[in-house]
C-alpha positions as CSV (number, residue, x, y, z in Angstrom):
1,M,44.8,5.9,11.4
2,T,42.7,7.6,13.8
3,Y,39.3,6.3,14.3
4,T,36.2,8.8,14.6
5,P,33.1,7.6,16.0
6,P,30.0,8.4,14.0
7,K,27.5,10.8,15.6
8,R,24.1,9.6,16.5
9,K,21.9,9.2,13.1
10,T,19.3,7.2,11.9
11,K,18.9,6.3,8.1
12,V,15.0,5.9,7.4
13,V,14.2,3.9,4.3
14,F,10.7,4.2,2.9
15,V,10.3,0.9,1.1
16,Q,7.7,0.4,-1.8
17,L,7.1,-2.6,-4.1
18,G,8.2,-1.3,-7.2
19,S,7.0,-1.5,-10.8
20,P,8.2,-3.3,-14.4
21,E,11.0,-1.6,-16.1
22,A,8.5,-0.8,-19.3
23,P,4.9,-1.9,-20.3
24,T,6.2,-4.8,-22.4
25,P,5.8,-8.6,-22.1
26,K,9.5,-9.0,-21.5
27,A,9.5,-6.4,-18.7
28,L,6.4,-7.7,-17.5
29,R,7.5,-11.4,-17.4
30,K,10.6,-10.4,-15.3
31,Y,8.8,-8.6,-13.1
32,L,5.9,-10.9,-12.7
33,R,8.4,-14.0,-12.2
34,E,9.9,-12.3,-9.0
35,F,6.8,-10.8,-7.7
36,L,4.5,-14.0,-7.9
37,G,7.5,-16.0,-7.1
38,D,7.5,-14.7,-3.5
39,P,6.0,-17.5,-0.9
40,R,4.4,-14.5,1.2
41,L,2.2,-13.3,-1.7
42,I,1.1,-16.9,-2.9
43,D,1.2,-19.1,0.2
44,W,0.5,-22.3,-1.6
45,N,2.4,-25.5,-2.0
46,P,5.7,-24.2,-3.4
47,F,6.1,-27.2,-5.9
48,V,2.9,-26.8,-7.3
49,W,2.7,-23.2,-7.4
50,K,6.3,-23.3,-9.4
51,I,4.6,-25.3,-12.1
52,I,1.6,-23.3,-12.3
53,L,3.7,-20.1,-12.5
54,N,6.2,-21.2,-15.0
55,C,3.8,-23.2,-17.2
56,F,0.5,-21.4,-17.1
57,V,1.2,-17.8,-15.9
58,L,4.4,-16.6,-17.3
59,P,4.0,-17.7,-20.8
60,F,0.4,-15.8,-21.4
61,R,0.1,-13.3,-18.7
62,P,2.8,-10.9,-19.5
63,K,1.2,-9.9,-22.6
64,K,-2.0,-8.7,-21.4
65,S,-0.5,-7.3,-18.2
66,A,1.9,-5.2,-20.5
67,K,-1.4,-3.7,-22.1
68,L,-2.7,-2.6,-18.5
69,Y,0.5,-1.2,-17.4
70,E,0.7,0.8,-20.8
71,R,-2.3,2.6,-19.8
72,I,-0.6,4.2,-16.8
73,W,3.0,4.5,-18.5
74,D,4.0,8.3,-18.8
75,G,6.5,7.4,-21.3
76,E,9.4,7.2,-18.9
77,S,7.9,5.6,-15.5
78,F,5.0,4.5,-13.7
79,P,3.0,6.6,-11.1
80,L,4.1,4.4,-8.1
81,I,7.9,5.1,-9.0
82,T,7.5,8.8,-9.6
83,N,5.4,9.5,-6.6
84,T,7.6,7.5,-4.2
85,V,10.7,9.7,-5.4
86,E,9.1,12.7,-5.3
87,F,7.4,11.9,-1.8
88,T,10.8,11.0,-0.3
89,E,12.4,14.4,-1.9
90,K,9.4,16.4,-0.1
91,V,9.6,14.5,3.2
92,D,13.5,15.1,3.0
93,K,13.0,18.9,2.6
94,E,10.3,19.0,5.4
95,L,12.6,17.2,8.2
96,A,15.4,19.7,7.2
97,K,13.0,22.4,9.0
98,I,12.5,20.3,12.2
99,D,15.7,18.2,12.5
100,K,18.3,21.0,13.1
101,G,21.0,18.2,14.4
102,G,20.7,16.5,11.3
103,H,19.8,13.2,13.2
104,V,17.6,11.7,10.6
105,E,18.1,11.0,6.8
106,V,15.5,9.5,4.4
107,N,16.0,7.3,1.4
108,H,13.6,5.3,-0.5
109,A,13.9,1.7,-1.9
110,F,11.9,-0.8,-4.0
111,L,11.7,-4.7,-3.7
112,L,11.2,-5.0,-7.3
113,S,12.9,-1.9,-8.6
114,P,16.0,0.3,-8.5
115,P,17.1,1.5,-6.3
116,Y,16.9,-2.1,-4.6
117,V,17.4,-2.5,-0.8
118,H,20.9,-3.7,-1.0
119,E,21.6,-0.7,-3.1
120,V,20.6,1.7,-0.2
121,Y,22.6,-0.7,2.3
122,D,25.7,-0.3,0.0
123,S,25.3,3.4,0.3
124,W,25.1,3.2,4.1
125,E,28.5,1.1,4.1
126,E,30.0,3.9,2.0
127,D,28.9,6.4,4.4
128,L,30.7,4.4,7.1
129,K,33.9,4.7,5.4
130,K,33.6,8.4,5.2
131,G,32.7,8.6,9.0
132,V,29.2,9.9,8.2
133,G,27.5,6.9,8.4
134,A,24.2,6.2,10.4
135,T,24.1,4.5,13.7
136,K,20.5,3.0,13.2
137,L,18.5,1.7,10.3
138,M,14.7,2.3,10.3
139,V,12.6,0.6,7.7
140,I,9.1,2.0,6.9
141,P,7.2,-0.1,4.4
142,M,4.9,2.2,2.5
143,F,1.7,0.0,3.3
144,P,-0.6,1.7,5.9
145,Q,-1.9,-1.9,7.1
146,Y,0.1,-4.7,8.1
147,S,-0.4,-7.8,5.9
148,E,1.9,-10.7,5.5
149,S,1.9,-10.6,1.7
150,T,3.3,-6.9,1.9
151,V,5.1,-5.8,5.2
152,A,6.3,-9.3,6.0
153,S,7.4,-9.8,2.3
154,G,9.6,-6.6,2.7
155,I,10.9,-7.8,6.1
156,D,12.0,-11.1,4.3
157,S,14.0,-8.9,2.0
158,L,15.7,-7.2,4.6
159,A,16.6,-10.3,6.7
160,E,17.9,-11.8,3.4
161,E,20.3,-8.7,3.0
162,L,21.4,-8.8,6.4
163,S,22.3,-12.3,6.0
164,K,24.7,-11.3,3.6
165,R,26.4,-8.5,5.5
166,V,29.1,-8.1,8.0
167,K,28.2,-4.8,9.3
168,I,24.9,-4.7,10.8
169,P,23.4,-1.3,12.3
170,N,20.7,-1.2,15.1
171,F,17.5,-1.4,13.2
172,E,13.8,-1.1,13.6
173,V,10.8,-1.9,11.3
174,I,7.6,0.0,11.4
175,T,4.9,-2.6,10.3
176,N,1.9,-0.1,9.9
177,F,0.9,3.4,10.3
178,H,-2.8,3.1,9.5
179,R,-3.7,4.8,12.6
180,T,-1.4,7.8,12.5
181,H,-2.9,11.2,12.7
182,A,-0.8,12.0,9.4
183,F,-2.3,9.2,7.5
184,I,-5.8,9.4,9.0
185,D,-6.2,13.4,8.9
186,N,-4.7,13.7,5.5
187,S,-7.0,11.0,4.1
188,V,-10.1,12.9,5.5
189,K,-9.0,16.2,4.1
190,I,-8.7,14.9,0.5
191,L,-12.0,13.1,0.9
192,D,-13.8,16.0,2.2
193,S,-12.5,18.3,-0.4
194,K,-13.5,15.9,-3.1
195,L,-17.1,15.4,-1.7
196,H,-17.2,19.4,-1.5
197,E,-16.0,19.9,-4.9
198,L,-18.6,17.4,-6.2
199,K,-21.3,19.2,-4.3
200,E,-20.2,22.7,-5.6
201,K,-20.9,20.9,-9.1
202,G,-24.3,20.1,-8.0
203,I,-23.7,16.3,-7.7
204,D,-25.4,14.8,-4.7
205,V,-22.9,11.7,-3.7
206,D,-25.0,8.7,-2.9
207,T,-22.4,6.5,-1.5
208,L,-18.8,6.7,-0.4
209,L,-16.7,3.2,-0.7
210,L,-13.4,3.0,1.3
211,T,-12.0,0.1,-0.9
212,F,-9.2,-2.0,0.2
213,H,-6.8,-4.6,-1.4
214,G,-8.5,-8.1,-1.1
215,M,-7.2,-11.1,0.7
216,Q,-8.1,-14.6,1.2
217,K,-10.3,-15.1,4.2
218,R,-8.3,-18.2,5.0
219,R,-5.1,-16.0,5.9
220,I,-7.2,-13.8,8.5
221,L,-9.1,-16.7,10.0
222,E,-6.5,-19.3,9.8
223,K,-3.3,-17.8,9.9
224,G,-4.3,-14.7,11.9
225,D,-3.1,-11.9,9.6
226,D,-4.1,-8.5,11.2
227,Y,-5.0,-7.0,7.8
228,Y,-8.8,-7.2,8.1
229,R,-8.6,-5.5,11.5
230,H,-6.3,-2.9,10.3
231,C,-8.7,-2.1,7.4
232,Y,-11.6,-1.9,9.7
233,E,-9.7,0.4,12.0
234,T,-8.9,2.6,9.2
235,Y,-12.2,2.8,7.7
236,R,-13.6,3.6,11.2
237,L,-11.2,6.5,11.9
238,I,-11.6,8.0,8.5
239,V,-15.6,7.9,8.5
240,D,-15.8,9.0,12.0
241,R,-13.9,12.1,11.0
242,L,-15.7,13.2,7.8
243,E,-17.7,16.4,7.7
244,N,-19.2,16.2,4.0
245,I,-21.1,12.7,4.2
246,E,-23.0,10.9,7.1
247,P,-21.5,7.6,8.1
248,E,-24.3,5.8,7.0
249,K,-23.7,6.5,3.4
250,T,-20.3,4.8,3.6
251,M,-19.2,1.2,3.3
252,M,-15.9,-0.8,3.4
253,T,-15.3,-2.8,0.5
254,F,-12.5,-5.0,-1.3
255,Q,-11.0,-5.1,-4.6
256,S,-8.6,-7.2,-6.6
257,K,-10.0,-10.7,-5.9
258,F,-8.3,-13.5,-8.0
259,G,-8.1,-17.2,-7.8
260,S,-10.9,-19.8,-6.4
261,E,-10.5,-19.2,-2.7
262,E,-12.8,-17.2,-0.6
263,W,-11.8,-13.5,-0.3
264,I,-12.9,-10.9,2.1
265,T,-16.3,-9.5,1.0
266,P,-18.1,-7.4,0.0
267,Y,-16.3,-6.9,-3.6
268,T,-16.2,-3.5,-4.7
269,E,-17.4,-4.0,-8.2
270,E,-20.2,-6.0,-7.1
271,V,-21.2,-3.4,-4.5
272,V,-20.9,-0.8,-7.2
273,E,-23.2,-2.5,-9.7
274,D,-25.8,-3.4,-7.0
275,L,-25.9,0.3,-5.5
276,I,-26.6,1.7,-9.2
277,K,-29.4,-0.8,-9.5
278,E,-30.8,0.4,-6.3
279,G,-30.7,4.1,-7.8
280,K,-27.7,5.1,-5.9
281,K,-25.6,6.2,-9.1
282,E,-23.3,9.0,-7.6
283,I,-20.4,6.8,-5.7
284,V,-17.1,8.3,-4.7
285,V,-14.1,5.6,-4.2
286,Y,-11.0,5.9,-2.5
287,S,-8.6,3.1,-1.5
288,P,-6.7,3.8,1.7
289,S,-4.6,0.5,1.2
290,F,-2.4,2.6,-0.7
291,V,-0.4,6.0,-0.2
292,V,0.8,6.5,-3.8
293,D,-1.1,5.7,-7.0
294,C,-0.5,2.5,-8.9
295,L,-2.0,0.0,-11.2
296,E,-4.8,-0.7,-9.0
297,T,-5.7,2.9,-8.2
298,T,-5.2,4.3,-11.6
299,D,-6.4,1.7,-13.9
300,E,-8.5,-0.8,-11.8
301,L,-10.6,1.8,-10.2
302,G,-9.7,4.9,-12.0
303,H,-10.5,3.4,-15.5
304,E,-12.0,-0.1,-15.4
305,L,-14.5,0.7,-12.5
306,V,-15.4,4.1,-13.7
307,E,-16.4,2.5,-17.4
308,D,-18.1,-0.5,-15.7
309,A,-20.2,2.3,-13.9
310,K,-21.2,4.0,-16.9
311,E,-22.4,0.7,-18.6
312,W,-24.6,0.2,-15.5
313,G,-25.9,3.4,-15.6
314,G,-24.0,5.3,-12.8
315,N,-20.9,7.4,-11.9
316,V,-17.9,6.5,-10.0
317,Y,-15.6,9.3,-8.9
318,P,-12.1,8.0,-7.7
319,V,-10.1,10.0,-5.3
320,E,-6.5,9.7,-5.9
321,C,-4.0,8.6,-3.2
322,L,-2.1,11.0,-0.7
323,N,0.9,10.8,-3.2
324,V,2.8,13.9,-2.9
325,N,0.2,16.3,-1.1
326,Q,2.2,18.9,0.6
327,Q,0.6,18.7,4.1
328,W,0.6,14.8,3.9
329,C,4.8,15.1,3.3
330,K,5.0,17.6,6.2
331,D,3.1,15.5,8.6
332,F,4.7,12.3,7.6
333,A,8.1,14.1,8.0
334,M,6.9,15.0,11.6
335,Y,5.9,11.4,12.1
336,T,9.3,9.9,11.0
337,F,11.5,12.3,13.1
338,T,9.3,11.3,16.2
339,Q,9.7,7.7,15.3
340,A,13.3,8.1,15.1
341,E,14.2,10.7,17.9
342,G,11.0,10.8,20.0
343,S,10.1,9.8,23.4
344,A,7.8,6.8,24.1
345,Q,5.0,9.3,25.1
346,Q,5.5,11.3,21.6
347,K,5.3,8.2,19.6
348,E,2.1,7.1,21.4
349,D,0.6,10.6,20.5
350,L,1.4,9.8,17.0
351,E,-1.8,7.5,16.6
352,Y,-5.3,7.6,17.3
353,Q,-6.7,5.1,19.8
354,L,-10.1,3.0,19.2
355,K,-12.4,1.9,22.1
356,A,-13.5,-1.6,22.6
357,S,-17.1,-0.1,21.6
358,D,-15.7,0.9,18.3
359,Y,-15.1,-2.7,17.2
360,E,-18.8,-3.9,17.7
361,Q,-19.9,-3.0,14.1
362,M,-17.0,-4.6,12.5
363,P,-18.3,-7.5,10.2
364,Q,-17.1,-10.8,11.3
365,L,-15.6,-12.9,8.6
366,T,-16.6,-16.5,8.2
367,M,-16.0,-19.1,5.7
368,D,-19.0,-20.1,3.6
369,G,-17.2,-23.3,2.6
370,K,-14.2,-25.5,2.8
371,P,-11.1,-24.0,1.5
372,K,-10.5,-24.6,-2.0
373,S,-7.4,-26.1,-3.5
374,V,-5.4,-24.7,-6.7
375,S,-7.6,-25.5,-9.3
376,R,-7.8,-24.7,-13.2
377,E,-9.7,-21.7,-12.2
378,V,-6.9,-20.2,-10.8
379,L,-4.9,-20.3,-14.0
380,H,-7.3,-18.0,-15.8
381,H,-7.6,-15.1,-13.3
382,S,-5.4,-11.9,-13.3
383,F,-2.2,-12.2,-11.5
384,D,-1.0,-8.7,-12.3
385,K,-3.1,-6.5,-9.8
386,S,-1.2,-6.6,-6.7
């Protein structure tokens, strides 16, 4: 049998978290067991957390979570799934226009939904048998900012999969893309477009909130997680480029807090309530922690926060994620191609650079008290919004 060496090719995999199979207690129980069982997500004493998870969370939480997921269910799937699939298809089409040599292919995989990482790996091994397999694997977790609980969790899944395999390609993991022109410029475009749209309707926006998924302060101050700095860099790069609102009318906030530990402040919900009390009643909200809409953006911000604001006497106007925006898909295709095939200088040119002076206004995190241990309070908080 004659061996035909494969040509140079990079298999790029966009990795997302995934969603439950359906908005049912049974499906949520399965989903939450795996999701909340991740030691990167819940980094408490594993023995204690296992007891809490199995005795207090899983018996009761799935029923309530199912009702939340039902609000964003389209009858067949969830927005995170459908948007990720369509995004990958659009990026693939854009790649075909610039990758004339066919050196890059794109796929998607989920950590908690099919197609799983191992399924994509299986497809690569099958391609090898046909002589068309990629010579390099590049994984891009679709979380703009790095954090242990998201990106590192994905790397753990990849490492676990590699430990079971005989054939291992050259591989690379892109751990963040929050400073890229593709992400920043397209976020600015959709925000400026929303602000212009509201102005045309006679709505004078008082405040723009860039709200990020929350995290315990302990993870940043004690463990050295880069997430908070990445959030600030995202905020700074977007705000400094907006044309339809002044920087002083913007704020960086954090959402989805649970448990008894100190989380990064200010909390989005509290900020919205305070702004409305001050008379600043027209508020735009955008979450650059996500590139596709999910429970946090569609329901927590797009439904619950909107309803809360109305009760307080104001209005919240949520801005959708980049999702399958055509220009975003086109720009991310170029980003992907450059990461796979570009020179060192071309890769460096993909990102905005910040100066030391840009960090002077970054709020410094401090612990207000001693870190709290796992308590009964934890058992009564929502674990379904991550």
